[in-house]
N, C-alpha and C positions, 0 to 999 in steps of 0.2 A: 334591452331600449335603445341597445344597437338597433339591435337586428329587427324589431317596428320604423324605424328612420330610416336605415340601412332597405326593408319592402316600400315602405310611403314613393321611398323616391321610385325604389323602381316604377311604382304604379305611375306616378305624374312625367317617368323619365318617357315612360312606355302611351297618356297621353299626347303627348307632346307630339313625338317623333309619328305617328302611326294617326293620329288626324293630320299631325302636317304635312305628310303623305297622301292622306286622301282630300286633305283643301286644293293642294298644286294637282293633285289626278281630277275632283272634280272639279276648275277650274279649264283643264289641257280639254283633256277626255269632253267631260259634259258639258264646252266654251258654256260655261259660267263667269268667268270671264277673269283680268287678271288684279281683281279686290279679291281673290278667293288663292288663289297663287301667291299674292303675296301677302296674305294670312299665315299657307305655310307656310310659306317660305322663313321667316319670325315669327313661327311657333318648330319648325323645324333647328333653330340656331337656337331657342330655348334648352329646350332639347340636350346640347353638347354642354348645355352647360348646366343645367340639373347634373348632370353624366359625373361630378368635377366635385358633387358635394358629397359622394356616395363615400362612407367610414376609412375604405379600403383604399390604398390608397398604390396597388401596382391596374393600371391601364387593362393592359391584357383578359386578367379579370375580370372587375367591370362589364366592360364588351362581349365578354365572351359570357359570364354570366347573363349579361339583357336578351342578347338571344332566345334566349329561351322564355324571358317575357316578354317579347314581343311577341312571337313565334305567338305564344295563348291569347295576346292580349290583337294580333291582328286578324286570329278566328272572333273573338269577341266583338272586336270593333265592327268586324262583319256582320254579326251574327243582328248587331242595334239597328247601325247603321241605311243597310244593302240590304237587310234581311236573309242573308246570304246561314243556315242549314250548315251546323257541317256531321259529319257521318263518322265514325264510333275511331274509324281511324284516325281521321283526323284528332278529334277529344283524347285519343291514347296517342299519340307523338306527341300534344300538346301540352298532356300530365306528365311523360318523360321526357319531353323538356324542365318543363317544373322542379322535375327533381331531380332534372343535372346543374337545374341553377341552387339548386338550396346546397344540392354538393359541395360545387361550387368556393361560393359564398362562403357559407357556417357552417360547415364541419370543420373542429375540432381538427387543430396543428397544431404542433412546433414548433410555436415560436420562438 
């Protein structure tokens, strides 16, 4: 159950961080205004709190693993929100990152 909770938290963190950054981007670069930017800033702040809910207590491990989730999530967000089509190297790179997440977070360790 701990792994399932951890994965769910990583997915929520990805939605908040990537979504927040996308909202800021839309507000600033696509001229949608301060309301979009403000919503993005709030989402980015919420992401910071969600990361603290991970069961592992090591900040460096959590953020390193989340980096892999961010890579894959960013490509997925781009596909859904902006019509981006990743090529095979994008997909392969994202899969490598997700394997890294699995190793960093869920490999058995002697504690």
